[in-house]
ChimeraX commands (.cxc) that place a marker at each C-alpha (Angstrom):
marker #1 position -8.18,15.88,6.50 radius 0.5
marker #1 position -7.46,12.66,5.43 radius 0.5
marker #1 position -11.07,10.20,4.24 radius 0.5
marker #1 position -8.89,7.09,4.67 radius 0.5
marker #1 position -10.73,4.28,6.48 radius 0.5
marker #1 position -9.29,3.12,10.16 radius 0.5
marker #1 position -7.91,0.11,8.66 radius 0.5
marker #1 position -7.38,0.04,4.76 radius 0.5
marker #1 position -7.57,-3.09,2.94 radius 0.5
marker #1 position -6.45,-3.59,-0.65 radius 0.5
marker #1 position -9.67,-3.48,-2.72 radius 0.5
marker #1 position -11.10,-6.72,-3.73 radius 0.5
marker #1 position -10.47,-5.85,-7.43 radius 0.5
marker #1 position -7.01,-5.47,-7.35 radius 0.5
marker #1 position -4.34,-8.33,-6.36 radius 0.5
marker #1 position -1.13,-7.55,-5.54 radius 0.5
marker #1 position 1.69,-10.30,-6.37 radius 0.5
marker #1 position 4.99,-10.55,-7.39 radius 0.5
marker #1 position 6.06,-10.59,-10.82 radius 0.5
marker #1 position 9.31,-12.66,-11.21 radius 0.5
marker #1 position 10.06,-11.82,-15.27 radius 0.5
marker #1 position 9.92,-8.03,-13.92 radius 0.5
marker #1 position 11.11,-8.62,-10.41 radius 0.5
marker #1 position 9.00,-6.33,-9.05 radius 0.5
marker #1 position 5.76,-5.71,-7.26 radius 0.5
marker #1 position 2.37,-5.38,-9.33 radius 0.5
marker #1 position -0.93,-4.76,-8.69 radius 0.5
marker #1 position -2.98,-6.49,-10.96 radius 0.5
marker #1 position -6.92,-5.89,-11.54 radius 0.5
marker #1 position -9.09,-7.04,-14.45 radius 0.5
marker #1 position -8.10,-4.01,-17.37 radius 0.5
marker #1 position -4.31,-4.98,-16.53 radius 0.5
marker #1 position -1.54,-4.21,-14.06 radius 0.5
marker #1 position -0.09,-1.50,-11.59 radius 0.5
marker #1 position 4.25,-1.86,-11.39 radius 0.5
marker #1 position 4.34,-1.21,-8.37 radius 0.5
marker #1 position 8.09,0.34,-6.39 radius 0.5
marker #1 position 9.69,-1.20,-3.35 radius 0.5
marker #1 position 7.93,1.59,-1.22 radius 0.5
marker #1 position 4.81,1.37,-2.74 radius 0.5
marker #1 position 4.54,-2.63,-2.65 radius 0.5
marker #1 position 5.52,-2.51,0.76 radius 0.5
marker #1 position 2.89,-0.34,2.15 radius 0.5
marker #1 position 0.36,-1.72,0.32 radius 0.5
marker #1 position 1.20,-5.66,1.39 radius 0.5
marker #1 position 0.59,-4.00,5.12 radius 0.5
marker #1 position -2.71,-2.91,3.92 radius 0.5
marker #1 position -4.95,-5.80,4.97 radius 0.5
marker #1 position -8.15,-4.34,6.93 radius 0.5
marker #1 position -6.36,-5.15,10.34 radius 0.5
marker #1 position -3.93,-1.97,10.64 radius 0.5
marker #1 position -4.57,1.35,11.27 radius 0.5
marker #1 position -2.01,4.12,9.39 radius 0.5
marker #1 position -0.10,4.35,12.47 radius 0.5
marker #1 position 0.74,0.33,12.71 radius 0.5
marker #1 position 1.30,0.30,8.94 radius 0.5
marker #1 position 4.20,3.27,9.19 radius 0.5
marker #1 position 5.34,1.99,12.38 radius 0.5
marker #1 position 6.02,-1.49,11.33 radius 0.5
marker #1 position 8.21,0.01,7.79 radius 0.5
marker #1 position 9.92,2.44,10.59 radius 0.5
marker #1 position 10.60,-0.84,12.59 radius 0.5
marker #1 position 11.74,-2.86,9.36 radius 0.5
marker #1 position 13.58,0.00,7.95 radius 0.5
marker #1 position 15.17,1.63,10.65 radius 0.5
marker #1 position 13.50,4.77,9.48 radius 0.5
marker #1 position 11.58,7.24,10.80 radius 0.5
marker #1 position 9.30,10.13,10.52 radius 0.5
marker #1 position 7.69,8.91,7.25 radius 0.5
marker #1 position 3.87,8.66,8.10 radius 0.5
marker #1 position 3.80,11.58,5.49 radius 0.5
marker #1 position 5.20,9.58,2.90 radius 0.5
marker #1 position 2.83,6.61,4.08 radius 0.5
marker #1 position -0.68,8.74,4.39 radius 0.5
marker #1 position 0.18,10.60,0.20 radius 0.5
marker #1 position 0.35,6.78,-1.14 radius 0.5
marker #1 position -3.14,5.20,0.99 radius 0.5
marker #1 position -5.16,8.34,-0.12 radius 0.5
marker #1 position -3.27,8.21,-4.14 radius 0.5
marker #1 position -4.13,4.52,-3.33 radius 0.5
marker #1 position -7.70,5.33,-2.70 radius 0.5
marker #1 position -8.52,7.52,-5.37 radius 0.5
marker #1 position -7.08,5.30,-7.09 radius 0.5
marker #1 position -9.12,2.62,-5.71 radius 0.5
marker #1 position -6.81,0.60,-4.98 radius 0.5
marker #1 position -7.23,1.15,-0.97 radius 0.5
marker #1 position -11.42,0.60,0.49 radius 0.5
marker link #1:1,2 radius 0.2
marker link #1:2,3 radius 0.2
marker link #1:3,4 radius 0.2
marker link #1:4,5 radius 0.2
marker link #1:5,6 radius 0.2
marker link #1:6,7 radius 0.2
marker link #1:7,8 radius 0.2
marker link #1:8,9 radius 0.2
marker link #1:9,10 radius 0.2
marker link #1:10,11 radius 0.2
marker link #1:11,12 radius 0.2
marker link #1:12,13 radius 0.2
marker link #1:13,14 radius 0.2
marker link #1:14,15 radius 0.2
marker link #1:15,16 radius 0.2
marker link #1:16,17 radius 0.2
marker link #1:17,18 radius 0.2
marker link #1:18,19 radius 0.2
marker link #1:19,20 radius 0.2
marker link #1:20,21 radius 0.2
marker link #1:21,22 radius 0.2
marker link #1:22,23 radius 0.2
marker link #1:23,24 radius 0.2
marker link #1:24,25 radius 0.2
marker link #1:25,26 radius 0.2
marker link #1:26,27 radius 0.2
marker link #1:27,28 radius 0.2
marker link #1:28,29 radius 0.2
marker link #1:29,30 radius 0.2
marker link #1:30,31 radius 0.2
marker link #1:31,32 radius 0.2
marker link #1:32,33 radius 0.2
marker link #1:33,34 radius 0.2
marker link #1:34,35 radius 0.2
marker link #1:35,36 radius 0.2
marker link #1:36,37 radius 0.2
marker link #1:37,38 radius 0.2
marker link #1:38,39 radius 0.2
marker link #1:39,40 radius 0.2
marker link #1:40,41 radius 0.2
marker link #1:41,42 radius 0.2
marker link #1:42,43 radius 0.2
marker link #1:43,44 radius 0.2
marker link #1:44,45 radius 0.2
marker link #1:45,46 radius 0.2
marker link #1:46,47 radius 0.2
marker link #1:47,48 radius 0.2
marker link #1:48,49 radius 0.2
marker link #1:49,50 radius 0.2
marker link #1:50,51 radius 0.2
marker link #1:51,52 radius 0.2
marker link #1:52,53 radius 0.2
marker link #1:53,54 radius 0.2
marker link #1:54,55 radius 0.2
marker link #1:55,56 radius 0.2
marker link #1:56,57 radius 0.2
marker link #1:57,58 radius 0.2
marker link #1:58,59 radius 0.2
marker link #1:59,60 radius 0.2
marker link #1:60,61 radius 0.2
marker link #1:61,62 radius 0.2
marker link #1:62,63 radius 0.2
marker link #1:63,64 radius 0.2
marker link #1:64,65 radius 0.2
marker link #1:65,66 radius 0.2
marker link #1:66,67 radius 0.2
marker link #1:67,68 radius 0.2
marker link #1:68,69 radius 0.2
marker link #1:69,70 radius 0.2
marker link #1:70,71 radius 0.2
marker link #1:71,72 radius 0.2
marker link #1:72,73 radius 0.2
marker link #1:73,74 radius 0.2
marker link #1:74,75 radius 0.2
marker link #1:75,76 radius 0.2
marker link #1:76,77 radius 0.2
marker link #1:77,78 radius 0.2
marker link #1:78,79 radius 0.2
marker link #1:79,80 radius 0.2
marker link #1:80,81 radius 0.2
marker link #1:81,82 radius 0.2
marker link #1:82,83 radius 0.2
marker link #1:83,84 radius 0.2
marker link #1:84,85 radius 0.2
marker link #1:85,86 radius 0.2
marker link #1:86,87 radius 0.2
view
């Protein structure tokens, strides 16, 4: 059973930013940085506290012409929540 909030939001302790030098998105926090793959970055960019998991999935499926990605998106958000990225 998921414990995700109804509208996932990136924690205020983290800042999502594109690092030109590394050519990738990262999550910055006071103690360091987490390098993200493109899929994780696309998901986390949509975690603004306004979209539900379903809305995030729908937006991604439309944008990338894929279907059935709910389990992967949910798994990333749950892992992000465990790591403190998601409020």
